[in-house]
N, C-alpha and C positions, 0 to 999 in steps of 0.2 A: 362349618356347615355339613350337614349329614350328606350321605353321597347321592341320594335320589334327588335332593333339591339342586344340590351342585351340578348335577348333570343337566336337569331341566333349565337351569338358567344359564348355563353354558352353551347349551343348544340354541338357546333363545337369544341371548343377548350377543350379537356378533359385530354390531356397530355400536358407536356411542360410549359412554364411561359410566360403569355402574361398579360401585363398591358395597360390599355386604359383610357386614359384621355380626357374627352369630353369637348365639349365647354364651358361649365359652370365651367370647373375645377374638376368635380367629377372624382375619380379614380375607376376604377373596376379592379379586377384580376381574369383571367381566367387559368385553367389547374392545374397541381397538383404540381406546382413548380419545377419539373425537366428540366434540360437540360438549354441552354442558355436564359438568359432573355432577352425578346423583349418588348418594351415599345413604343406604338404607341400614338401620340397626335392627335386628331382631332380637327381642329381650328374653323370650322364653322358648324351652322346648317345645312345648303345646303349640305354638304359633309356627315353630319351624315344619313340625309334622303335618299340621293341618294345611299350611300352603303347599306342600309337596303333593297333598292327596287332591285338593279342590282350591286353585289359588283365586279363581273368580270371586268366589265367597270368602275365603280366608283371608286373604290380604285387606280387604276392606275392613272386615269385623276385627282383625288383629290391629289395624291402626285405630279404629273406632275403640277399641279396649286398652288402648296404651302399650300393647304388647310389640309392637313396631314403632319406629320413629324415622321419619326423613329428616337427617341432620346437615345435609347439604344438598341445595335443589329444593323442591317443594313435590307435592302429590300431583300435579299437573305434569312436571318434568319427567317424574317417575313413567307417568302414563304414556307420555309421548315417546319416551325410549322404549318401552314395551312394545306400543303398537307399531312404531316405525318398523322394529324387527320382526313382529309377527306377520306382517304383510297382509294381504286379503285372505290367504288360506288358513293363517295361523299356525303355530308351532306349539303342539302340546305333546305331554305323555300320554301313552294310549289310555291309562285309566282316567285320567282328566277328559279325555274325549268321550270315555264311556260315560262319565259323570254328567256331562251335557247332553249326550245323547238321551239319556234318561229322563232328563228336565224337559227336553222337546218332546219325548213321547208321553209324557204325563202333563204336559202343559194345560190341557183342557179341565183336567180335575182341578188344578189350581186357579181355575176362571170361572167357577160356578158362582157367578154373581147375581144371586137372588136379590129381590128388593131388600130385604133384611140385611143381608151380607154387604151388599153395595154401599148401603148406608154406613155400616160400620166401617168398611174400608175408607170411605170418604172422611169420615170423623178421624179417623186415624191421623190423616195428613192435614186436612184443612181446618180441623178445630185447634190448631196449635195457637198460641199466644198471637194476637193482632200486632201487638208490638213487635214480637220477632219477624214477621213478615214485612213491616214497615222499615225494619233496618237495611234490607237490600233490593226491594221492590222499587219500581218507580213511583212516582208521585200519586199515580192513579190505581196502583195496586193491580197491575196487570201481571197475571202469572201464568204466561205463555209467551212464545216466541215474538219478539218485535219484529220489525221489518225495517232494515237498514238502507234506504234509498241513496244514501252517502255513507262513507265509512267514517266519517268525522261527526256523524249524527250522535247526540246524547242519548241514553236511555230514555228519556221522557219523549224526547222528539221521534224516536224509532217506534215507541210503542203507540204515540199518537197516529204515526204513518200507517201502523199496523191496523188500527181501526179504520182508517180511511180506505185502506185496500180492501178490506173485508165488505166495507159498506158498497164500495163501487161495484163489487160481484153480486150485491143483493138486489139490486136494481129497484131502490125503495121509492115509492111515492107516498104523499101525505095520506095520513088516514088509514093506512095499512095496519093489520095485525100481524105483528112479529113475536116470533117465541125464541128465547134465548135457552137452549138445553145446557146446563152447567155455567150458570151466569157468573159465578165466583162473587166478587165484591161489587160487582154492578158496573164497572166502568164502561163496559161496552154498550150495555142495554141504555144507560144514561146518555150515552154519546149518540145512539140512534135515535132515542126520543127526543134529545134537543135539538139534533141537527136536522131532522128529516119530518118531523112533526107526525111521528107514528107512535101507536100503543104498543109496548112491549111487555110481555110476560116472561119473567126470568124465574127458571126452576133450578133448585140446587139441592142438594141432599145435606149440606153443612148449616148447622144452625148459627155457628159464628159469622159466616158469609151473609147468610141471610139477614142477619140484624144489621150489620153494617151497611149491606146494599139498601135495604129499606130505609134507614137512617139518612143515609146519602140522597135518595130520591126526595124525601122531606125537605132536606137542607137546601137542594137546589131548587124547590118548587116544581118538581116533576111527578109528585106522587098520582096525579091523573093521568099521566102517561106511561111511568115505568112501574110495575108493580112485581113484586118477589114474592115467591112461595116456596115451601120445602116440599116438594113433590118429585115422585120418580116419573121420569119421561113415559113409563111405560102406564102410568095411570091417568094420562090425559086423554081426553075426549074432544076439546075443541078442535076448530080448524083454523088456520093461518095462512096469511099471503105470504109470508116469509119465515123461514127457520134458519137459524144459526146455531153452530156448537162449535167452540174454541176450547181445545185442551180438555174436553171431558171424553172424547172416543176410547183415548188411551184406557179408561176405566171400565167400558163396556165388557171385554172380554171375548175372546174369538168364538166362544159357545153361544152367544148372544147377537151375533152382527145380523143375522137374519131378522130377529125380533126387533132390533133397533130400525133397521130401514123399512121393515114392513109397517112399524109405527108412525116412522116419520111420513112414509107415502099416504098413511090413512090422515095423518093431522095436516096435511098440505092441500091448500086449495088447488082446483085445475089448473089455473095459471100462475101457480106459486113457484118460488125459487128457493132452494137450499144452498147453503154454504157451510161445509165441513172443514174445519181446520183440526189436523192431528198430527202428531209425531208418526213417523213410519220408518220403514227400513228399506234401502235400496236394494239389498240381498234378498236371498229367498227366506222364507219364514223360518223363525228361532224360537228359542224359549226366552223369557225375560231374564235379564241380569239377576242372579240369583240373589245379591246384595240389594238391589233396589226393590225387588219382590218381597223379601224378607223384612226390610227393615224402613222403607220409604214408601212405596206404593204397593201393599198388598191387594192383589186381585189384578193388578195392572198388566198391560200386555200391549207391546209394540207391534203393529201390523205390518206385514209386506203388502204392497196394492194388489198382488195376486191373490189375497185372501178376502180383500174387501170388495174388489169389482164385481165378482159372482153375486154376492148377496144383494147389491145394488140392482143388477139387472133382474134378479129374480121377485125383487119388491115392486117393480114395474116402474122403476125410475130411470131416466135418461142422464148420462153424463154429459153436459154440455161445456164444461171447463176443468182442466186439470192443470194446476201448478205445482212445481217442486220448490221449495225453497230450502236450499243446501246449507250455507254456512251462517244463515240469519242466527239460529239457535245458538250455535257456538259462539256468535258474538253477544247475544243477549246473556247467556251464561257466564261469559267474561265479566260484563257489568255486575251481575249479581253476586259472583264470586270475590270480585275486587271489594265490593259494598259490605258483603258478609265478613270479609276478613278484617277490613278497617272497623267493624264493629262487633269482633269476636269476643272480647272481653265482655260485653254486654249480653251476648247469646249465653255465655257461661253464668252469667248472674242471674239469668230468666230461667235457666234449665241446668246443665252441669257441663262438665269437661268432656264427657262422654258423648254427650247430645252435639256438643259442638264440633268434636272429631268426625261424629257421624255425617253431619251436615257439610263440613270441609270436603271429605271425600265423595260425597255425592254431587256435589256442585262441581268439584274439579273432573270426577269420573264422567258427568254427563257431558260437560264441555269437551272432554277428550274423545268421547264416543260421537259427538257431531262433528268434530275436527278431522278426527283420524280414522274413524270406524265408518259404518254404513248407516247410521241415523240421518235422517232428514226430517222435514215437515211437509205434507201434502196438504192444498187445499183443492178440493172438489167441489164444483158447482152442479146442483141438479135440478132438474126441473120433471113434470109429469108428460110436457109437450115438447116437440122440437122447435116450435116458433115461439116459445116465451120469452127469450132473451134476444138482443140483436144477433145478426149472423156474423158479425166481426168483433175483435176485441177491443176495437177503437173506444167504445162507451166507457171503459173502464178507467183508461188513462184520463180522458175528460172530466169524469166525475172526481177522480182523484186530485186533478189539478185545481178544480174548482173547490173542492174541500180544503187543500192545502192555501188557497188564496184567503178563504174564509178562516181557517185556523191561524193563519199567520198574524191575524189581527187581535189576538188574545193569547195570554200566556198559557202554556200547558196547565192541566187541571192542579189546582192548589194541593198542597201536602194535607192543609187543614180540613179539607173535604171528607178525607177517610179518616184521618186521625181524630178528629172532632167527633164523628160518630163513634169510632172506638173509645174515646173517653167517655162519651155518654153512657155507652153500654156499660162500661167497666164502673161507673158510678151507680149503675143500677143493681149490678150483680154482688 
């Protein structure tokens, strides 16, 4: 191993058991020998140099490109070892800190999400094969943090609980007009429409998700209650009783937070309620992970609450409830990663080995970030008036309990709903 990288790894890994084999076959051992053994093989000099300069980007890229392998342990165990040693402050070489500093300094330039660019960014990730997502998501194709009321819940049960949790915060009444910004494959909108007898407009920038969601509405006889359109939220003019957004705010970009909340405020009726569900960070503002931004979510950004709340206040909205979901997304990602790995051969058939390795690292890296770093999920309830919702939170629990009793009388959404729609679309294409 070259001296620079050897010095960096030696300073970082003080506990645990890490073995590194370099391109020349030299073997180095790091740590105190405790815990699970992790053995990494670096196959090329290019990867070795790149990792020494910019590990946050180079390690996942080298793994994705087959230039490094984890031959003992797995990616998640490697990241656990690294993050446990880094601690909250992190241990980095001076120049790697400088690289991250530049990313933070220029983060706004990376998040100029105009309408056209936002659509391209969404299509990059969400217009992948529907069969691919069906390999690891739950049967309702919920692609956001689940809500684990009990640790032994299945992924399907936890995603259904997530929908109940959000619905309870919306304080829905029959006949209301609901807007779902970033409606995905339609699962939440269809649940709200069928459970509360409300009219839901779901907007998305993904043509693939739009077609599946629309077909699902027809298959379930909800086309008169749930309608889906390919529209940018900035183009909407209607007003709504309720607005919900789950897993979309991460794509807005810090430059556009004021515009987002100004538009939400304008779209909300005077006695309306908003529930915003988004990934956030418990620490101060930082740059998006370089690998995620480049290969997975171009234009994406994970905000600190300190970046979000000032724009809510300036838009004339009132924060009436904030909840932090800490390890729920780590557990969600654990389910996704395990299902993905069980179906990895099929992923390679649909795409290729490089794509499979990229997603293997993405899912493991995301789980590690929620489990051992500062990522979390926040849910913010917003209104225009301070007397719109009850003054205590008891109504949420009562609603969730009633919904749970209702839902227990039926099975979780059938896989055939989403998959049947996918097959129909595939036949038409």
